N, C-alpha and C positions, 0 to 999 in steps of 0.2 A: 475749369471744368473739363474733364477728359472726354474726348469724343472718339468713338470707335467707328471708323469708316469702312463700309463693306468693300469699297474699291481699294483701300489701302491694305486691307487684310483679306486677301483672296483665300478661298477654300477653308475658311474658319467659321465655325458655327457661332453666330453672334450671341445666341442665347447662352452658350457655354461661357463666352467671354464675360457677359454681364454677370453671370452667377459667380465666376471666379473673382471679379472685381468686388462683388458684394460680400462674399463669404471670406475670402482669403486676405483681402487688402483693406476691407472696412469701408469701401465707398458707399455713400448713400444713393438711393435711387434717383434723387434729383441731381446728383453729381454726374450721372452717367447719361450721355447723349449718344444715341445710336443713329448715325446719319445714313441715309440711303443714297444720297447723291455724292458728289465730289467735294462737298463742303466738309469742314471738320479740321481738327488739329493734326491728324495723321498718326503714324506709328511712333515716330520719334518723340513727339510731345506726350503721347500716352505712356511710353516707357519712362520718360522723365518723371511723370507723375507717379508711376509705380516705384521708382527709385526713391522719391521723396517720402513715400508712405512706408516702405519696408526699412526696418531698422538694420543698421550694419551689424556684422557679427561682433560679439564682445571678446574680451581677452586683454591681457596686459602685455603690451609690446616690449616693455623693458624687463619683464620677468624671464627666468630661465626657460629654455625651449620645452614645450609640452605639445606633442603632436599625437593625434589619435589615428591608429591604423584601422581602417574599415575594410580593407581588402588587400590581397597580395597575390602575386603570381611569379612563377619561375621563368627567367629568361636565360637561355644557354650562354649568352655573351656577357650579360650584366648581373647575373645571379638573381637573387630575390628582389623584385620590384614592389615596394610597399606603396599603397595608395593611402594618403594621409590627409588630415585636416589640421592645420596649425591652430592650436587653441591659445597658446601663450608663446611669446618670444618670436624668434626667426631662425631660419636655417639657411646656410649658404653652401655653395659647391665646395667639395673637398673637406667639409667639416667631419670630425670624428663623432659618431653618434653612439648612444647606448640604449638598448632596449631594457626597460626597467623590470619587466616580469621575468624574462629569460636570462637577463644579465649578460647579453651578448653585445660586443662592440664591433664597429665596422667603419671604414672610411668610405664616404659617399663618392660614387663614381659619376653620378649625374642627378640633377633635380630638374623638375619642370612641371608644367600644367597640361591639362587636356583641353584641346580647342576645337573639336573633340580629338584630333590627332595629338600624340605626345609632342610637346614643344619644350625644348630645353630652356631653362632660365638660370640666372645667376643666384637668385635667392627666392625664398618663400617667406612671406610676412604673416603676421597674425590675421587669422580669418580666412586665409587662402586655402584652397584645396589643390593638391597636386600629387606628384609621385617622387619617391626616393629610390634610386638604384643603389642598393646596399652592397652588392657583391657577395652576400651570404650564399651558401651552397644548398640550403634546405629551407623549405617554407616553415618547418617547425620552429626555427629560430626567430621567425617574424610572424607572430600569431595575431589574428584579428582581435582587436580590443586592447592590445598592448599600447604602452606609452613610449614614444621616442623622445629622448632628451640628448643634450650634448655631453660628451664624456668629460670635457674640461670644466664645464659649468652645469652640473646636473641639477635637476629639480629635486626637491625634497620629497614631494608626494606625487605619486602617479595619478592619472585620471581615474575617477571612480567607476565601478561597474564591470571591471574585468572578471570574466570567468572562463577558465580553460575549457575547451571542447572535450566532452567526455563521451566515449562510445556507449550506446545503450543496447545495441543489437549485435550479437556475435554469431558467426557461422564459419564452417570449415570450407575452404576452397582447395580442391584437389584436381590435378590434371587428369584428363581421361586416359592418357598414356604416361607411364612412368618416365619415359624419355623426355617429356616436356616439363619436368620439374625445374631444371635450370632456367628455362624460358619463363615459367611462371614467376620464379623468384626475381628475375631481372625486370619483368613487367611490373611487379608490385613495387620494386625499388624506384622505378621511374614514375609510377603513379604517385608515390609518396612525395616526390619533389614538388608536385603541384597541389597535393591534397594533404594538409597537415592533420586532418581529422582521422585519416586512415591509420589504424594500428594493426600489426600482424606479428605473429611469432610462429616458428616451425612446429609442426606436430605430426605424429605418425598414427595411422589407422591400420589395423590388421586387414581390413577389407579393402580400403582405398589406397593404401600405401603412404607415400610422403606427400605432405601438403602444408597448409598454413591455416592457423586459427586467426580470423580477422575480426576486428571490431569496427562497427559502423555507427553513425549518428542515428540512423533509422532505416526503415525498409527502402525508402527512395534512394538513400545513399548507397545501400547495398546493391540495388538494381543498376545504378549508374556505374558503379565499379565493375560489375559483371559485364555490362555492355561495352565499357571501355577496354576491358581485357580481351573481349571478343573482336571488336571492330578495329581498335588501334594496334593491338599486339598479336592478334590472331591466335590466342591461346584458348583452346577448348577445355572448359573446366566443369567440374561437378560441385555444386553447392549443397552442403548438408542442411538440415533443418535449422532455421535461425533460433537462437536461444537468448535469454536475457541474463543479466548478472545478478546472482543471488548472494546474500551475505549469511553465512552459516556460523552460528555460535556453538562451539563444541562444549562438551562437559568439562573440559580443562580450562574453560574461560577464554579461549582464543577465538578470534573472529577470522574466518577464512572467506575470501571472495571467490566464487565459483561461476564460471561462464561456460563450462563444458560438463555435460552430465557424467562423463567418466571420472571427473575429479571429485564428485560428491562423496563425502566420508561415509563410513559405515553407519547405519541407522542407530546403532547403540552409542555412537559418539556424538550424536547430534542433539543439542538441547533446543535450538530454535533456528528456523530458516526465515530470513527476511526477504520478501518479494517486492520488487519495484512496482508502485502504483502510479498511474498517470491521471491527470485532469484532462478529460476528453470533452471537446466541444463539437457538437454536431448541429449543422443548420440544414433543415430539411423542409420541403413543402408540407403543408398541414395534412394533405391527404395520405401521406406516407408515414405519419407519426406512429400509428399503431404498429406497422410492420417493423419500424426501427426499434421501438420499445420491446417488441417480442424478440428481436435479435439480441438486444443487450441483456435480456433476462438470462439467456443461456451463456453469457460471457462473464458471469460473476460481477456484474456492474451494479452500482448503486446510484440512483438518480439524485443529483444534488440540486438541480434547478431546471425549471422549464419556463421559457418565456416566449410569448408570441411577438415577433418583431413587427409584423403587419398581418393583415387578414390571410395572407397566403403563405407565410413562412413562420417556422418555429425554431427556437434554439434550445437544444437539450445539453445540459452539462452533467457529465457522469464522472464517478471515480471508478477506474477500471484497472485490473492488472495488465502490465505491459505484455506479459506472455499471451494474453488473449487478444491483444491488438495486432501483434506482429505477424500472425500466421495468415489468416484469411478474413479478418474482420472487415477490412476496407473493401475487398471484393464483394462480400455479401451485402455490405451497406449499399454499394452502388447498384447491386442487382435488385435489392428490395425497394430502392427509391427510384428505379428506372434511370439511374445516373445523375439525379439532381441533388443528392446529398453531398455536403462537404464536411471534411473531417480535419480537426486540428487537435494535437495533444501535447502536453508538456509534463515534465516530471513533477510528482508531488512529494512522495516519501516512500520509505521502506516500511512494510507492514508484515507482521508474523503470518505465515502461511503453512498449511498442512500439505507440503509438497513432497513428492516421492519420485524416485527414479524408475522409469518404466524401461525395462530391458527387453530386448528381442533376442530370442534364441532360435537359431536355425540348425536343425539336426543336433540339438543339444549344446551347440557352441554359441556363446553370446557374441553379437555383432555390435561393437561399440559405436559404430557410425550411425546405427539406427536407434540408439538409446535417446531418451528425452526425459525432461523433468516436467511432470504434470501435477495437477492438484489431485489429491487422493480420491475425491468424489468422481473425478472424470477419468480415472485410470482404466477402469474396465471398459468404458465406451471407446476411449481412444485406442486401447489395446485391441479391442475387437475389430475396429475399422482398419487398423494397421495390418493385422495378420490376415484379414480377408483380402486386402489389396496385395499383400506379398504372395498369397497363394496363387493369384492370377499371374504374377510376374515371374516367379521362380519356375524354371522349366522342370519337367518331370525327369526323375532319375530311374536307375534300375532298382531302387529301394524306396520305401516310404520315407518322406522327409517331413518331420513334425516342425511346425512353426509355432512358437509359444511367445506370449507376452507375459512377463512376470514382474512383480513388485517385491523386491527382496527375494525370498525363497518361495513365494506363493505365485502360482500360475493363475492369471486372471482370464486368459483367453487362449484358445488353441485351434489351429487348423492343420490339416495334413495334405501334403501333395502326394497323391497316390502314385505308386510305382508303375513303371512300364512292365507289363507282364506278357510273357510268351506262353502261348497255349501248348504246353508240353505233352498234353494227352491227345492232341489232334491226331496223332498217328495210331492211337490205340482204338481199334474198333472191335467190339465184342471182347471175349475172353474174360479172365478173372478180374474182379475189382481190385485185388491186391496189387496188380501191375500199375494201375492208375494211381493208387494211393502211394506207392513207392516213388513214382515220378514226382508227385506233388510234394511229398516230404523232402525229396532231394532238392527241389526248387526252393522250398521254404528255408532249408538250411543254408543254401547258397545266398539267399537274400539276407539272412541274418548275418553271415560273415561279411558280406559287402557293406552292410549298414555300419559295422564296427570300424571298418577301415576307409569307407568312402567319404569323399569331401564334396560339398555342394558349392558350386560357383554361382555367386549372386550377381545378377545382371545390374548394370548401372541404373536402369530405370527404377529398381527397387529402392534406391536411396532417395529418389525424388518422391516416393510414395508418401513419405512422412509429411511433405508439404501439402498433400491433398487429403489428409485424413480429417482435417478440422471440420469441413463441411459435412462429411459423411457421418462423423460421430455426433454432430449436433442435430 
């Protein structure tokens, strides 16, 4: 009979220990004796009883090696260090291994276990958890979920359940100064050594210059990358509005993957646009259910299930487009639930959507960095909120600056930044009206010529306005 002694286990909640023994290990209530004095079997006897109850890990020790990678990190001296669990077989120092999904081979530099500090060992046997120093130069060659086997005696089948990490959110990262472009490139290369899920490729914007189009697993991943670029590498960046990956089927039968609004084909060539939808789970206190349901109604979400977990909490399951989740949904959810709601989402499928590209024209010139893909029903509201925000941010010029939001060739919203005007008739007092009219016409003609050749410099704050238009348009 196991005995838990309060003296033998200091600073431990006895009620929690009793509950763990009952639920996790299957002890009956009459088998658990909680002693308040110094009597009892003590910690060692209790742990022996736990070992007797817990089954050892399974696996075939004589089979070829199969080890599951559940984590990895990059070490500048030992290359990629994979954290593994040995499912079948065994691995020894200096064995040559092969990664079954990436088909990479490497000679092991060191193996060991965590105690919790890394402790080198000569071998890892079936059921053990440890690390393998592979010597590989990039984490992408050693992905989480991959199967490690021996190159000389490989396993026929990898462990089931492997799925490569696929980016779902895309955004453009540009340096605030064009001179910092090499520093940003080097920083992304170093980040990729430790983060295999980060993908990027160079791109150029007429307004922002040279930068990179980056793919992230989600909004949290994107925020972490931005913080690391700022804190660890000291690179000041501008992030464009995040977008999702659309699948466009053209009239020629081809399927094009689009993650940048500027890459969207001509509307006459588009047969169907597939939009990613997510399965969203929200757990919220019951008093905030109404506010959360009101929020989701404006996000094109459909309620799939509503369950009350207990008298104080409810769980809502929705089908919702990813484009509605990534911009400001989480912030509004926290605001309307006073911070008590929790959000989780996973990819469901691609569904046909009536999506269009919303272009922004400043002084008649399209600004590709401000373009976004929106649902047709929300194009006018989003365009109106965007041009209103830009009118406040773009400084006044010597001529009128029109700001337009357009879908195709149709302008859905417009604002105008009024020109700075000099009072040219201030010196005219009295006299003929034709003198004043002549000065006004001369000023008007000068404004017209200036408008034809003038260029508008868009401030950096304007590119972040796209991120703040979701709440205003809703």
